C-alpha positions as CSV (number, residue, x, y, z in Angstrom):
1,X,40.3,111.4,24.4
2,X,42.4,111.4,27.6
3,X,46.0,110.3,27.6
4,X,45.1,107.2,29.7
5,X,42.4,106.0,27.3
6,X,44.3,106.1,24.0
7,X,44.1,102.6,22.7
8,X,41.2,100.4,21.7
9,X,41.0,96.7,21.1
10,X,38.4,94.7,19.1
11,X,36.9,91.3,19.8
12,X,36.3,89.7,16.5
13,X,33.3,87.5,17.5
14,X,30.9,90.2,18.6
15,X,32.5,93.3,17.1
16,X,33.0,94.7,20.6
17,X,35.5,97.5,21.0
18,X,37.0,98.6,24.2
19,X,39.0,101.6,25.3
20,X,41.9,100.6,27.5
21,X,44.3,102.5,29.7
22,X,48.1,102.2,29.5
23,X,48.0,99.2,31.8
24,X,45.6,97.4,29.3
25,X,42.6,97.6,31.6
26,X,39.3,98.2,29.9
27,X,37.9,101.6,30.8
28,X,35.2,102.1,28.2
29,X,33.3,100.5,25.4
30,X,32.5,101.8,21.9
31,X,29.0,101.1,20.6
32,X,27.3,101.7,17.3
33,X,24.6,104.3,17.4
34,X,22.1,101.6,16.5
35,X,23.2,99.4,19.4
36,X,23.2,102.3,21.8
37,X,19.7,103.4,20.8
38,X,18.4,99.9,21.3
39,X,20.0,99.7,24.8
40,X,18.5,103.1,25.7
41,X,15.0,101.9,24.5
42,X,15.4,98.8,26.6
43,X,16.4,100.8,29.6
44,X,13.4,103.1,29.2
45,X,11.1,100.1,28.8
46,X,12.5,98.6,32.1
47,X,12.0,101.9,33.9
48,X,8.3,102.0,32.7
49,X,7.8,98.4,33.9
50,X,9.3,99.2,37.3
51,X,7.2,102.4,37.6
52,X,4.0,100.5,36.9
53,X,4.7,97.2,38.7
54,X,2.1,98.0,41.4
55,X,-0.7,98.7,39.0
56,X,-3.7,96.4,38.9
57,X,-3.7,94.2,35.7
58,X,-6.5,94.8,33.1
59,X,-8.1,92.3,30.8
60,X,-7.9,92.5,27.0
61,X,-11.6,93.3,26.9
62,X,-11.2,96.0,29.5
63,X,-8.3,97.5,27.5
64,X,-10.4,97.4,24.3
65,X,-13.2,99.3,26.0
66,X,-10.8,101.9,27.3
67,X,-9.3,102.4,23.8
68,X,-12.8,102.6,22.2
69,X,-13.9,105.2,24.9
70,X,-10.8,107.3,24.0
71,X,-11.5,107.0,20.3
72,X,-8.3,105.1,19.7
73,X,-9.9,101.9,18.2
């Protein structure tokens, strides 16, 4: 940890922990691995949605046919 980011503070209500510099400014945040993993999954999901936003929608029946054809249903 750098000399400027030595201290951390905790907010009791949400269990948030911040790394602060010597002036007390927040410079980082400490997350549990579980929370970090969930955030990364959400970020991935949003990237997939953005990537596919221009695709034509497909009906539920159309998707079932596709899955049957691929042997997945």
